[in-house]
C-alpha positions, 0 to 999 in steps of 0.5 A: 916407852922402853920395854925390857926384861927385868934383867936389864935392871936387876941381878938375875940369879938362877939355878946356875948361880950366875948374876948380873950387876943392877938394882934388884934380884929376880928369884924363881922360888921352886915352882916359878918359871919365867922372867919378870917384865919391867916396862918404864912408863915414865922417867924424870924428864925435868930438872925439878921434878919429885917423881923419879919413875913409873914402872909396870912389873909383870911377875910370872907365877911363883916368881919374885923379885927383890927390889933394892930401891933407888937410892933415896927415894920412896915407893908406891907399889900398886897391884894391878892384877894378881896377888903378891906376897911381900917380905920386908924388913923384920915384919912377917910376909903379908899378901896384897891383892889387886887394888891394894897398895904398899908404901916403902919408904927410902932404903927399904928392900921389899921382896915381892913374889907373885901368887899362883897367877901372874901379878901386875904391878905399877911402882912409883918412885918419888923423892921423900919430903925432905929431898923435895923440900930442897928443890927450887920452886917450880913456876908453871910455864904458860904458853901463848899462841 
């Protein structure tokens, strides 16, 4: 398991306006303080896998992250604890509670902000059907003792 702050995967912007390059933006939003913790639970380990990654994100109260998404993957965001506000595309913001799931198609940019308590999310990134259909068929490897 790789444990790293979101800064390793994100452009971090703060009061000073400095930034780092990466795949998202961590935002404080007024009363929020603290760092987003991102744990990589799994990455694609075999050549023909439809699942790109499984990550855990821990957002301190009132802290958000704008996730730019991995190029060409669909994402499922599952709220494990707390509540988050989601602002995505042209729709009005909505709230997700623990136990709820949000699906983000490839190319979207959800901005996710924790509520009054720390929020923990599970992010599963997978290849869209049209890309997965291009992969060669997989056959399971059967091991004999």
